[in-house]
Backbone of each chain as nested JSON, in Angstrom:
{
  "chains": [
    {"id": "A", "residues": [
      {"number": 1, "name": "GLY", "atoms": {"N": [9.134, -13.158, -14.761], "CA": [8.695, -12.199, -13.691], "C": [8.448, -10.475, -14.674]}},
      {"number": 2, "name": "GLY", "atoms": {"N": [8.539, -9.973, -14.327], "CA": [8.314, -8.388, -14.454], "C": [9.487, -7.685, -15.364]}},
      {"number": 3, "name": "ASP", "atoms": {"N": [9.222, -6.573, -16.023], "CA": [10.238, -6.134, -17.086], "C": [10.006, -4.458, -16.641]}},
      {"number": 4, "name": "VAL", "atoms": {"N": [11.361, -3.986, -15.403], "CA": [11.334, -2.595, -14.716], "C": [11.046, -1.983, -16.323]}},
      {"number": 5, "name": "ALA", "atoms": {"N": [11.981, -1.719, -17.485], "CA": [11.809, -0.693, -18.401], "C": [10.221, -0.725, -19.395]}},
      {"number": 6, "name": "ALA", "atoms": {"N": [10.209, -2.181, -19.55], "CA": [8.511, -2.537, -19.953], "C": [7.927, -1.786, -18.801]}},
      {"number": 7, "name": "GLY", "atoms": {"N": [7.736, -1.87, -17.685], "CA": [6.718, -1.031, -16.758], "C": [6.703, 0.27, -16.781]}},
      {"number": 8, "name": "LYS", "atoms": {"N": [8.125, 0.816, -16.534], "CA": [8.109, 1.66, -16.943], "C": [7.395, 2.928, -18.078]}},
      {"number": 9, "name": "THR", "atoms": {"N": [7.404, 2.127, -19.32], "CA": [6.313, 2.811, -20.312], "C": [5.169, 2.553, -20.237]}},
      {"number": 10, "name": "LYS", "atoms": {"N": [4.978, 0.731, -20.096], "CA": [2.873, 0.585, -19.082], "C": [2.394, 1.997, -17.771]}},
      {"number": 11, "name": "SER", "atoms": {"N": [3.456, 2.847, -17.565], "CA": [2.829, 2.687, -15.83], "C": [2.564, 4.537, -16.889]}},
      {"number": 12, "name": "THR", "atoms": {"N": [2.52, 5.304, -17.644], "CA": [2.078, 6.663, -18.064], "C": [0.727, 6.032, -17.675]}},
      {"number": 13, "name": "ARG", "atoms": {"N": [-0.138, 6.224, -17.836], "CA": [-1.803, 5.923, -17.099], "C": [-2.149, 5.774, -16.022]}},
      {"number": 14, "name": "CYS", "atoms": {"N": [-0.538, 5.337, -15.218], "CA": [-1.165, 5.043, -13.361], "C": [-0.107, 6.292, -12.857]}},
      {"number": 15, "name": "ALA", "atoms": {"N": [0.342, 7.665, -13.558], "CA": [1.036, 8.52, -13.212], "C": [0.489, 10.174, -12.899]}},
      {"number": 16, "name": "SER", "atoms": {"N": [-0.459, 9.977, -13.536], "CA": [-1.669, 11.364, -12.88], "C": [-1.309, 10.791, -11.615]}},
      {"number": 17, "name": "CYS", "atoms": {"N": [-1.809, 9.898, -11.074], "CA": [-2.497, 9.362, -10.068], "C": [-1.373, 9.505, -9.092]}},
      {"number": 18, "name": "HIS", "atoms": {"N": [-0.687, 8.858, -9.046], "CA": [0.535, 8.134, -8.205], "C": [1.882, 8.502, -8.011]}},
      {"number": 19, "name": "GLY", "atoms": {"N": [2.117, 9.62, -9.213], "CA": [2.955, 10.325, -9.5], "C": [4.411, 10.112, -10.615]}},
      {"number": 20, "name": "ALA", "atoms": {"N": [5.081, 10.249, -11.178], "CA": [5.983, 10.25, -12.263], "C": [6.912, 9.274, -11.583]}},
      {"number": 21, "name": "ASP", "atoms": {"N": [7.565, 9.521, -10.207], "CA": [8.331, 8.47, -9.85], "C": [7.824, 8.083, -8.496]}},
      {"number": 22, "name": "GLY", "atoms": {"N": [6.259, 7.341, -9.343], "CA": [5.72, 7.101, -8.136], "C": [5.443, 7.248, -6.534]}},
      {"number": 23, "name": "LYS", "atoms": {"N": [6.054, 8.575, -6.786], "CA": [6.016, 9.126, -5.077], "C": [4.707, 10.102, -5.454]}},
      {"number": 24, "name": "ILE", "atoms": {"N": [3.681, 11.137, -4.765], "CA": [2.917, 11.589, -4.951], "C": [1.979, 12.141, -3.755]}},
      {"number": 25, "name": "SER", "atoms": {"N": [1.846, 13.238, -3.808], "CA": [1.356, 14.306, -2.012], "C": [-0.2, 14.203, -1.826]}},
      {"number": 26, "name": "ILE", "atoms": {"N": [-1.04, 13.474, -3.062], "CA": [-2.295, 13.727, -2.713], "C": [-2.531, 12.205, -1.341]}},
      {"number": 27, "name": "PRO", "atoms": {"N": [-3.23, 12.767, -0.419], "CA": [-2.769, 12.078, 0.947], "C": [-3.742, 10.828, 1.24]}},
      {"number": 28, "name": "THR", "atoms": {"N": [-4.323, 10.507, 0.018], "CA": [-5.127, 9.396, 0.12], "C": [-4.494, 8.501, -0.881]}},
      {"number": 29, "name": "TYR", "atoms": {"N": [-3.76, 8.84, -1.924], "CA": [-3.545, 7.762, -2.643], "C": [-2.006, 7.49, -1.894]}},
      {"number": 30, "name": "PRO", "atoms": {"N": [-1.258, 5.853, -2.082], "CA": [-0.512, 5.406, -1.592], "C": [0.853, 5.83, -2.889]}},
      {"number": 31, "name": "ASN", "atoms": {"N": [1.961, 5.922, -2.208], "CA": [2.91, 6.526, -2.703], "C": [3.713, 4.777, -3.319]}},
      {"number": 32, "name": "LEU", "atoms": {"N": [3.714, 4.852, -4.454], "CA": [4.551, 2.751, -4.695], "C": [6.083, 2.687, -5.246]}},
      {"number": 33, "name": "ALA", "atoms": {"N": [6.69, 4.028, -4.953], "CA": [7.975, 3.731, -5.228], "C": [8.809, 3.319, -3.728]}},
      {"number": 34, "name": "GLY", "atoms": {"N": [9.423, 1.666, -4.374], "CA": [9.905, 1.086, -3.416], "C": [9.436, -0.027, -2.988]}},
      {"number": 35, "name": "GLN", "atoms": {"N": [7.57, 0.021, -3.386], "CA": [6.932, -1.171, -2.788], "C": [7.316, -2.819, -3.255]}},
      {"number": 36, "name": "ASN", "atoms": {"N": [7.188, -3.17, -1.933], "CA": [7.782, -4.802, -2.295], "C": [7.209, -4.947, -3.787]}},
      {"number": 37, "name": "GLU", "atoms": {"N": [7.969, -5.584, -4.874], "CA": [7.738, -6.172, -5.845], "C": [6.012, -6.953, -6.466]}},
      {"number": 38, "name": "VAL", "atoms": {"N": [5.914, -8.128, -5.02], "CA": [5.235, -8.721, -5.22], "C": [4.012, -8.167, -4.216]}},
      {"number": 39, "name": "TYR", "atoms": {"N": [3.957, -7.295, -3.515], "CA": [3.195, -6.97, -2.775], "C": [2.017, -5.888, -3.781]}},
      {"number": 40, "name": "LEU", "atoms": {"N": [3.213, -5.497, -4.739], "CA": [2.613, -4.946, -5.665], "C": [1.709, -5.293, -6.841]}},
      {"number": 41, "name": "SER", "atoms": {"N": [1.727, -6.12, -7.635], "CA": [1.639, -7.485, -7.244], "C": [0.276, -7.787, -7.299]}},
      {"number": 42, "name": "ASN", "atoms": {"N": [0.193, -7.995, -6.237], "CA": [-1.031, -9.17, -5.458], "C": [-2.281, -7.553, -5.333]}},
      {"number": 43, "name": "ALA", "atoms": {"N": [-2.113, -6.694, -5.03], "CA": [-2.472, -5.687, -4.148], "C": [-3.361, -5.074, -6.192]}},
      {"number": 44, "name": "LEU", "atoms": {"N": [-2.57, -5.458, -6.994], "CA": [-3.601, -5.02, -8.301], "C": [-4.152, -5.738, -8.83]}},
      {"number": 45, "name": "ASN", "atoms": {"N": [-3.681, -7.523, -8.5], "CA": [-4.602, -8.823, -8.873], "C": [-5.851, -8.539, -7.971]}},
      {"number": 46, "name": "ALA", "atoms": {"N": [-5.917, -7.842, -6.909], "CA": [-7.481, -7.749, -5.866], "C": [-7.669, -7.266, -6.299]}},
      {"number": 47, "name": "TYR", "atoms": {"N": [-7.255, -5.572, -6.946], "CA": [-8.53, -5.201, -7.534], "C": [-8.91, -5.676, -8.365]}},
      {"number": 48, "name": "LYS", "atoms": {"N": [-8.149, -6.073, -9.415], "CA": [-9.028, -6.69, -10.316], "C": [-9.94, -7.784, -10.208]}},
      {"number": 49, "name": "ASN", "atoms": {"N": [-9.419, -8.492, -9.096], "CA": [-10.193, -9.698, -8.922], "C": [-11.257, -8.776, -7.646]}},
      {"number": 50, "name": "GLY", "atoms": {"N": [-11.974, -7.705, -7.75], "CA": [-12.891, -8.065, -6.957], "C": [-12.155, -8.007, -5.389]}},
      {"number": 51, "name": "GLU", "atoms": {"N": [-11.589, -8.181, -4.783], "CA": [-10.758, -8.189, -3.344], "C": [-10.602, -6.736, -2.923]}},
      {"number": 52, "name": "ARG", "atoms": {"N": [-10.679, -5.322, -3.263], "CA": [-11.196, -4.247, -3.133], "C": [-11.512, -3.843, -3.28]}},
      {"number": 53, "name": "THR", "atoms": {"N": [-12.468, -2.562, -1.727], "CA": [-13.353, -2.246, -2.427], "C": [-13.552, -0.789, -1.427]}},
      {"number": 54, "name": "GLY", "atoms": {"N": [-14.474, -0.113, -1.574], "CA": [-14.584, 1.252, -0.878], "C": [-13.406, 1.781, -1.385]}},
      {"number": 55, "name": "GLY", "atoms": {"N": [-12.974, 3.16, -1.326], "CA": [-12.186, 4.07, -1.53], "C": [-11.756, 4.667, -2.342]}},
      {"number": 56, "name": "MET", "atoms": {"N": [-11.054, 3.786, -3.313], "CA": [-10.774, 4.529, -5.03], "C": [-10.56, 3.146, -5.319]}},
      {"number": 57, "name": "ALA", "atoms": {"N": [-11.327, 2.049, -4.61], "CA": [-10.969, 0.458, -5.81], "C": [-12.1, 0.656, -7.277]}},
      {"number": 58, "name": "VAL", "atoms": {"N": [-13.255, 1.877, -6.987], "CA": [-13.675, 1.888, -8.208], "C": [-12.967, 2.001, -9.088]}},
      {"number": 59, "name": "VAL", "atoms": {"N": [-11.869, 2.594, -9.56], "CA": [-11.264, 4.405, -9.972], "C": [-9.755, 2.68, -10.652]}},
      {"number": 60, "name": "MET", "atoms": {"N": [-9.291, 1.703, -9.6], "CA": [-8.426, 1.675, -10.168], "C": [-8.749, 0.118, -10.887]}},
      {"number": 61, "name": "VAL", "atoms": {"N": [-10.571, -0.029, -10.205], "CA": [-10.922, -1.546, -11.011], "C": [-10.834, -0.767, -12.307]}},
      {"number": 62, "name": "GLY", "atoms": {"N": [-11.302, 0.516, -13.068], "CA": [-10.862, 0.58, -14.446], "C": [-10.231, 0.522, -15.722]}},
      {"number": 63, "name": "TYR", "atoms": {"N": [-8.756, 1.092, -14.075], "CA": [-7.016, 0.976, -15.037], "C": [-6.867, -0.654, -14.714]}},
      {"number": 64, "name": "VAL", "atoms": {"N": [-7.449, -1.411, -14.246], "CA": [-6.825, -2.474, -14.087], "C": [-6.914, -3.896, -14.879]}},
      {"number": 65, "name": "ARG", "atoms": {"N": [-8.714, -3.753, -15.183], "CA": [-9.348, -4.909, -15.233], "C": [-8.936, -4.891, -17.426]}},
      {"number": 66, "name": "SER", "atoms": {"N": [-8.256, -4.626, -17.681], "CA": [-7.133, -4.37, -18.737], "C": [-6.038, -4.519, -19.164]}},
      {"number": 67, "name": "LEU", "atoms": {"N": [-5.339, -5.203, -17.77], "CA": [-3.99, -5.677, -17.563], "C": [-4.091, -6.812, -17.697]}},
      {"number": 68, "name": "SER", "atoms": {"N": [-3.412, -7.321, -18.08], "CA": [-3.175, -8.667, -18.454], "C": [-1.686, -9.269, -17.386]}},
      {"number": 69, "name": "ASP", "atoms": {"N": [-1.604, -10.132, -17.156], "CA": [-0.8, -10.728, -16.031], "C": [0.83, -10.709, -16.536]}},
      {"number": 70, "name": "GLN", "atoms": {"N": [1.543, -10.073, -17.243], "CA": [2.692, -9.539, -17.363], "C": [2.549, -8.212, -17.508]}},
      {"number": 71, "name": "ASP", "atoms": {"N": [1.158, -7.304, -17.701], "CA": [1.42, -6.095, -16.925], "C": [2.049, -6.062, -15.771]}},
      {"number": 72, "name": "ILE", "atoms": {"N": [0.951, -6.721, -15.119], "CA": [0.915, -6.602, -14.191], "C": [2.28, -6.248, -13.192]}},
      {"number": 73, "name": "ALA", "atoms": {"N": [2.936, -7.398, -14.012], "CA": [4.534, -8.071, -13.184], "C": [5.208, -6.917, -14.059]}},
      {"number": 74, "name": "ASP", "atoms": {"N": [5.172, -5.859, -14.972], "CA": [5.824, -5.254, -15.252], "C": [6.123, -3.974, -14.482]}},
      {"number": 75, "name": "LEU", "atoms": {"N": [4.968, -3.674, -14.01], "CA": [4.468, -2.055, -13.295], "C": [4.696, -2.335, -12.067]}},
      {"number": 76, "name": "ALA", "atoms": {"N": [4.594, -3.357, -11.761], "CA": [4.968, -3.805, -10.225], "C": [6.82, -4.24, -10.059]}},
      {"number": 77, "name": "ALA", "atoms": {"N": [7.437, -4.557, -10.594], "CA": [9.211, -4.896, -11.284], "C": [9.497, -2.955, -11.452]}},
      {"number": 78, "name": "TYR", "atoms": {"N": [9.161, -1.901, -11.891], "CA": [9.149, -1.234, -12.349], "C": [8.45, -0.072, -11.126]}},
      {"number": 79, "name": "TYR", "atoms": {"N": [8.1, -0.142, -10.593], "CA": [7.91, 1.094, -9.231], "C": [8.376, -0.018, -7.944]}},
      {"number": 80, "name": "ALA", "atoms": {"N": [8.697, -1.298, -8.158], "CA": [9.243, -1.888, -6.463], "C": [10.808, -1.472, -6.777]}},
      {"number": 81, "name": "SER", "atoms": {"N": [11.119, -0.391, -8.217], "CA": [12.75, -0.658, -8.599], "C": [13.386, 1.111, -8.193]}},
      {"number": 82, "name": "LEU", "atoms": {"N": [12.222, 1.502, -8.366], "CA": [12.269, 3.291, -7.85], "C": [12.213, 3.694, -6.249]}},
      {"number": 83, "name": "GLY", "atoms": {"N": [13.287, 4.478, -5.798], "CA": [13.541, 5.082, -5.03], "C": [14.258, 3.897, -3.907]}},
      {"number": 84, "name": "GLU", "atoms": {"N": [13.556, 4.34, -2.604], "CA": [14.064, 4.027, -1.475], "C": [13.416, 2.394, -1.047]}},
      {"number": 85, "name": "LYS", "atoms": {"N": [14.043, 1.412, -0.905], "CA": [13.597, 0.35, -0.566], "C": [12.687, -0.261, 1.087]}}
    ]},
    {"id": "B", "residues": [
      {"number": 1, "name": "GLY", "atoms": {"N": [-6.833, 13.982, 14.828], "CA": [-5.511, 13.727, 13.896], "C": [-4.814, 12.888, 14.851]}},
      {"number": 2, "name": "GLY", "atoms": {"N": [-3.459, 11.767, 14.244], "CA": [-2.581, 11.272, 14.687], "C": [-1.357, 11.891, 15.992]}},
      {"number": 3, "name": "ASP", "atoms": {"N": [-1.599, 10.599, 16.732], "CA": [-0.099, 11.147, 17.532], "C": [1.095, 10.399, 16.469]}},
      {"number": 4, "name": "VAL", "atoms": {"N": [1.646, 10.759, 16.405], "CA": [3.108, 9.408, 16.702], "C": [3.872, 9.345, 17.47]}},
      {"number": 5, "name": "ALA", "atoms": {"N": [4.097, 9.644, 18.679], "CA": [4.298, 9.072, 19.291], "C": [3.598, 7.736, 20.43]}},
      {"number": 6, "name": "ALA", "atoms": {"N": [2.368, 8.234, 19.937], "CA": [1.341, 7.476, 20.166], "C": [1.181, 6.255, 19.487]}},
      {"number": 7, "name": "GLY", "atoms": {"N": [1.511, 6.124, 18.397], "CA": [1.308, 5.455, 16.971], "C": [2.787, 4.375, 17.144]}},
      {"number": 8, "name": "LYS", "atoms": {"N": [3.852, 5.162, 17.674], "CA": [5.333, 4.235, 17.603], "C": [4.793, 3.48, 19.009]}},
      {"number": 9, "name": "THR", "atoms": {"N": [4.131, 3.247, 20.195], "CA": [3.821, 2.709, 20.604], "C": [3.298, 1.93, 20.8]}},
      {"number": 10, "name": "LYS", "atoms": {"N": [2.187, 2.279, 20.029], "CA": [1.018, 1.216, 19.545], "C": [1.697, 0.199, 18.254]}},
      {"number": 11, "name": "SER", "atoms": {"N": [2.284, 0.625, 17.797], "CA": [2.849, -0.795, 16.724], "C": [3.482, -1.797, 16.364]}},
      {"number": 12, "name": "THR", "atoms": {"N": [3.697, -1.424, 17.984], "CA": [4.798, -3.279, 18.519], "C": [3.997, -4.814, 17.697]}},
      {"number": 13, "name": "ARG", "atoms": {"N": [2.604, -4.565, 17.864], "CA": [2.092, -5.618, 17.603], "C": [2.035, -5.808, 15.541]}},
      {"number": 14, "name": "CYS", "atoms": {"N": [2.328, -4.255, 14.745], "CA": [2.618, -4.383, 13.45], "C": [3.89, -5.146, 13.222]}},
      {"number": 15, "name": "ALA", "atoms": {"N": [5.602, -4.804, 13.963], "CA": [6.144, -4.439, 13.672], "C": [6.862, -6.41, 12.67]}},
      {"number": 16, "name": "SER", "atoms": {"N": [6.03, -6.751, 14.099], "CA": [6.872, -8.29, 13.522], "C": [6.892, -8.358, 11.712]}},
      {"number": 17, "name": "CYS", "atoms": {"N": [5.52, -8.028, 10.859], "CA": [5.188, -8.596, 9.842], "C": [5.61, -6.905, 9.522]}},
      {"number": 18, "name": "HIS", "atoms": {"N": [5.28, -5.743, 9.665], "CA": [6.111, -4.717, 8.983], "C": [7.024, -3.971, 8.955]}},
      {"number": 19, "name": "GLY", "atoms": {"N": [7.735, -4.974, 9.659], "CA": [9.332, -4.116, 10.29], "C": [9.572, -3.4, 11.102]}},
      {"number": 20, "name": "ALA", "atoms": {"N": [10.036, -3.546, 12.205], "CA": [10.289, -2.286, 12.868], "C": [10.598, -0.621, 12.736]}},
      {"number": 21, "name": "ASP", "atoms": {"N": [10.761, -0.469, 11.881], "CA": [10.807, 0.92, 11.142], "C": [9.643, 0.94, 9.506]}},
      {"number": 22, "name": "GLY", "atoms": {"N": [8.977, 0.08, 9.852], "CA": [7.994, 0.167, 8.757], "C": [8.888, -0.496, 7.343]}},
      {"number": 23, "name": "LYS", "atoms": {"N": [9.726, -1.001, 7.395], "CA": [10.365, -1.3, 6.113], "C": [10.28, -3.011, 6.048]}},
      {"number": 24, "name": "ILE", "atoms": {"N": [10.142, -3.64, 5.626], "CA": [10.594, -5.58, 5.5], "C": [10.561, -5.856, 4.426]}},
      {"number": 25, "name": "SER", "atoms": {"N": [11.514, -7.162, 4.037], "CA": [11.869, -7.575, 3.198], "C": [10.778, -8.989, 2.833]}},
      {"number": 26, "name": "ILE", "atoms": {"N": [9.932, -9.356, 3.28], "CA": [9.432, -10.088, 2.947], "C": [8.305, -9.425, 1.971]}},
      {"number": 27, "name": "PRO", "atoms": {"N": [8.257, -10.35, 0.595], "CA": [7.752, -9.556, -0.533], "C": [6.06, -9.493, -0.346]}},
      {"number": 28, "name": "THR", "atoms": {"N": [5.329, -9.963, -0.102], "CA": [4.484, -10.123, 0.255], "C": [3.717, -9.478, 0.867]}},
      {"number": 29, "name": "TYR", "atoms": {"N": [4.387, -8.379, 1.936], "CA": [3.96, -7.349, 2.419], "C": [4.067, -6.435, 2.151]}},
      {"number": 30, "name": "PRO", "atoms": {"N": [3.477, -5.351, 2.208], "CA": [3.559, -3.634, 2.222], "C": [5.161, -2.919, 2.656]}},
      {"number": 31, "name": "ASN", "atoms": {"N": [6.141, -2.574, 2.837], "CA": [7.078, -1.009, 3.267], "C": [5.152, -0.305, 3.474]}},
      {"number": 32, "name": "LEU", "atoms": {"N": [5.746, 0.113, 4.618], "CA": [4.967, 1.373, 5.557], "C": [5.673, 2.288, 5.495]}},
      {"number": 33, "name": "ALA", "atoms": {"N": [6.367, 2.949, 5.557], "CA": [7.539, 3.954, 5.674], "C": [6.926, 4.955, 5.296]}},
      {"number": 34, "name": "GLY", "atoms": {"N": [6.936, 5.884, 5.331], "CA": [6.925, 6.813, 4.355], "C": [5.305, 7.512, 3.831]}},
      {"number": 35, "name": "GLN", "atoms": {"N": [4.833, 5.975, 4.134], "CA": [3.475, 6.078, 3.355], "C": [2.166, 7.227, 3.626]}},
      {"number": 36, "name": "ASN", "atoms": {"N": [1.833, 7.56, 2.982], "CA": [0.688, 8.893, 2.582], "C": [0.313, 8.807, 4.078]}},
      {"number": 37, "name": "GLU", "atoms": {"N": [-0.68, 8.85, 4.823], "CA": [-0.937, 9.274, 6.562], "C": [-2.353, 8.735, 6.054]}},
      {"number": 38, "name": "VAL", "atoms": {"N": [-3.008, 10.254, 5.537], "CA": [-4.51, 9.207, 5.183], "C": [-4.64, 7.77, 4.451]}},
      {"number": 39, "name": "TYR", "atoms": {"N": [-3.825, 7.435, 3.033], "CA": [-3.945, 6.441, 2.916], "C": [-3.692, 5.521, 3.587]}},
      {"number": 40, "name": "LEU", "atoms": {"N": [-2.794, 5.938, 4.427], "CA": [-2.344, 3.932, 5.571], "C": [-4.667, 4.511, 6.67]}},
      {"number": 41, "name": "SER", "atoms": {"N": [-4.68, 5.203, 7.5], "CA": [-5.56, 5.006, 7.44], "C": [-7.015, 4.513, 6.949]}},
      {"number": 42, "name": "ASN", "atoms": {"N": [-7.033, 4.85, 6.1], "CA": [-8.039, 4.502, 5.173], "C": [-8.463, 3.081, 4.894]}},
      {"number": 43, "name": "ALA", "atoms": {"N": [-6.874, 2.677, 4.525], "CA": [-6.303, 0.732, 4.078], "C": [-6.987, 0.446, 5.552]}},
      {"number": 44, "name": "LEU", "atoms": {"N": [-6.08, 0.671, 6.727], "CA": [-6.557, 0.478, 8.148], "C": [-8.261, 0.017, 8.39]}},
      {"number": 45, "name": "ASN", "atoms": {"N": [-8.858, 1.156, 7.927], "CA": [-10.594, 0.9, 7.263], "C": [-10.774, 0.189, 7.079]}},
      {"number": 46, "name": "ALA", "atoms": {"N": [-9.984, 0.703, 5.65], "CA": [-10.765, -0.817, 4.47], "C": [-10.606, -2.218, 5.198]}},
      {"number": 47, "name": "TYR", "atoms": {"N": [-9.565, -2.589, 5.694], "CA": [-9.663, -4.327, 6.35], "C": [-10.792, -4.473, 7.092]}},
      {"number": 48, "name": "LYS", "atoms": {"N": [-11.016, -3.062, 8.0], "CA": [-11.773, -3.544, 8.774], "C": [-13.408, -3.183, 8.566]}},
      {"number": 49, "name": "ASN", "atoms": {"N": [-13.405, -2.433, 7.968], "CA": [-14.519, -2.499, 7.195], "C": [-15.218, -3.89, 6.405]}},
      {"number": 50, "name": "GLY", "atoms": {"N": [-14.361, -5.275, 6.171], "CA": [-14.485, -5.725, 5.148], "C": [-14.443, -5.375, 4.132]}},
      {"number": 51, "name": "GLU", "atoms": {"N": [-13.718, -4.206, 3.76], "CA": [-13.497, -4.11, 2.053], "C": [-11.924, -4.55, 1.794]}},
      {"number": 52, "name": "ARG", "atoms": {"N": [-11.34, -5.093, 2.614], "CA": [-10.544, -5.653, 1.541], "C": [-10.959, -6.978, 1.818]}},
      {"number": 53, "name": "THR", "atoms": {"N": [-10.757, -8.388, 1.404], "CA": [-10.529, -9.618, 1.085], "C": [-9.106, -10.098, -0.11]}},
      {"number": 54, "name": "GLY", "atoms": {"N": [-8.621, -11.088, 0.901], "CA": [-8.015, -12.346, -0.479], "C": [-6.588, -11.774, 0.648]}},
      {"number": 55, "name": "GLY", "atoms": {"N": [-5.73, -12.334, -0.276], "CA": [-4.304, -12.11, 0.201], "C": [-4.488, -12.307, 1.898]}},
      {"number": 56, "name": "MET", "atoms": {"N": [-3.781, -11.366, 2.306], "CA": [-3.774, -11.281, 4.066], "C": [-4.486, -10.682, 4.716]}},
      {"number": 57, "name": "ALA", "atoms": {"N": [-5.086, -10.241, 3.9], "CA": [-6.489, -9.32, 4.482], "C": [-7.102, -9.947, 5.535]}},
      {"number": 58, "name": "VAL", "atoms": {"N": [-7.629, -11.59, 5.953], "CA": [-7.642, -12.506, 7.001], "C": [-6.949, -11.715, 8.166]}},
      {"number": 59, "name": "VAL", "atoms": {"N": [-5.558, -12.022, 8.081], "CA": [-4.608, -11.294, 9.05], "C": [-4.991, -10.139, 9.261]}},
      {"number": 60, "name": "MET", "atoms": {"N": [-4.988, -9.452, 8.354], "CA": [-4.829, -7.831, 8.78], "C": [-5.913, -7.268, 9.764]}},
      {"number": 61, "name": "VAL", "atoms": {"N": [-7.322, -8.278, 9.001], "CA": [-8.964, -8.061, 9.925], "C": [-8.593, -8.449, 11.841]}},
      {"number": 62, "name": "GLY", "atoms": {"N": [-8.031, -9.46, 11.588], "CA": [-7.985, -9.902, 13.017], "C": [-7.268, -8.809, 13.682]}},
      {"number": 63, "name": "TYR", "atoms": {"N": [-5.712, -8.031, 13.351], "CA": [-5.255, -7.054, 14.072], "C": [-6.222, -5.585, 14.045]}},
      {"number": 64, "name": "VAL", "atoms": {"N": [-7.199, -5.754, 12.769], "CA": [-7.414, -3.684, 13.227], "C": [-8.561, -3.911, 14.318]}},
      {"number": 65, "name": "ARG", "atoms": {"N": [-9.024, -5.364, 14.427], "CA": [-10.627, -4.961, 14.458], "C": [-10.962, -4.517, 15.772]}},
      {"number": 66, "name": "SER", "atoms": {"N": [-9.696, -4.267, 16.351], "CA": [-9.568, -4.26, 18.104], "C": [-9.651, -2.313, 17.878]}},
      {"number": 67, "name": "LEU", "atoms": {"N": [-8.745, -1.944, 16.881], "CA": [-8.304, -0.827, 16.513], "C": [-9.802, 0.233, 16.957]}},
      {"number": 68, "name": "SER", "atoms": {"N": [-9.19, 1.502, 17.49], "CA": [-10.486, 2.436, 17.494], "C": [-9.743, 3.267, 16.605]}},
      {"number": 69, "name": "ASP", "atoms": {"N": [-10.434, 4.074, 16.433], "CA": [-10.572, 5.674, 15.467], "C": [-9.158, 6.07, 15.626]}},
      {"number": 70, "name": "GLN", "atoms": {"N": [-8.644, 6.299, 17.063], "CA": [-7.806, 7.209, 17.15], "C": [-6.935, 6.464, 17.155]}},
      {"number": 71, "name": "ASP", "atoms": {"N": [-6.606, 4.505, 17.337], "CA": [-5.678, 3.949, 17.396], "C": [-5.396, 3.847, 15.894]}},
      {"number": 72, "name": "ILE", "atoms": {"N": [-6.223, 3.654, 14.774], "CA": [-5.427, 4.407, 13.573], "C": [-5.185, 5.804, 13.404]}},
      {"number": 73, "name": "ALA", "atoms": {"N": [-5.589, 6.8, 13.88], "CA": [-4.974, 7.962, 13.032], "C": [-3.425, 7.928, 13.347]}},
      {"number": 74, "name": "ASP", "atoms": {"N": [-3.398, 7.185, 15.089], "CA": [-2.221, 7.453, 15.753], "C": [-0.607, 6.392, 14.914]}},
      {"number": 75, "name": "LEU", "atoms": {"N": [-1.477, 5.596, 14.021], "CA": [-0.684, 4.179, 13.311], "C": [0.185, 4.894, 12.717]}},
      {"number": 76, "name": "ALA", "atoms": {"N": [-1.435, 5.61, 11.628], "CA": [-0.831, 6.423, 10.503], "C": [0.305, 7.493, 10.708]}},
      {"number": 77, "name": "ALA", "atoms": {"N": [-0.346, 8.15, 11.468], "CA": [0.958, 9.295, 11.868], "C": [1.89, 8.767, 11.919]}},
      {"number": 78, "name": "TYR", "atoms": {"N": [2.64, 7.751, 12.826], "CA": [3.598, 6.861, 13.031], "C": [4.213, 6.681, 11.706]}},
      {"number": 79, "name": "TYR", "atoms": {"N": [3.296, 5.686, 10.992], "CA": [4.751, 5.228, 9.472], "C": [4.597, 6.388, 9.013]}},
      {"number": 80, "name": "ALA", "atoms": {"N": [3.384, 6.763, 8.233], "CA": [3.628, 8.471, 7.423], "C": [5.235, 9.384, 7.621]}},
      {"number": 81, "name": "SER", "atoms": {"N": [4.951, 8.946, 9.204], "CA": [6.113, 9.535, 9.908], "C": [7.666, 9.042, 9.434]}},
      {"number": 82, "name": "LEU", "atoms": {"N": [7.662, 7.951, 9.084], "CA": [9.179, 7.246, 8.671], "C": [9.255, 7.13, 7.354]}},
      {"number": 83, "name": "GLY", "atoms": {"N": [10.623, 7.674, 7.45], "CA": [11.882, 7.273, 6.421], "C": [11.135, 8.547, 4.903]}},
      {"number": 84, "name": "GLU", "atoms": {"N": [11.768, 8.418, 3.934], "CA": [11.351, 8.417, 3.36], "C": [9.88, 9.39, 2.561]}},
      {"number": 85, "name": "LYS", "atoms": {"N": [9.518, 10.132, 2.187], "CA": [8.508, 11.1, 1.935], "C": [7.987, 10.47, 0.35]}}
    ]}
  ]
}
């Protein structure tokens, strides 16, 4: 399973686009705060596995390709823990 | 642009998986409430255009293939209007 504290530490590279608190006003980027943990993990893996293309996928692939399964689990746990469910 | 009221009417087919209020406890499905409007529109178009595969994409394609550009705009406006930004 994912570790919220570890995910927070690992999220620094995510924050420039997704906001320090997982909420961002850039309309083409998704808010992540309070998103379902398994969905977040699946979405990151989908980018990593080439199952999402178009839009910002090329950018996301650049970020996620170096993430381990544990990194993905930690990040998903962290963003799911933020804000309203 | 999207019309919130029209989107609400059109969202009935979405609610079984994404919740009547755009929040759902099924962990593999994303919450939609308060998500950025342009992101939601882009995501629906990505499914429609075959730019998302794997996971639940085959289900989403079934739902979105019949949506017009206006339908997508209305649904995005509706879900973006819900809940916390």
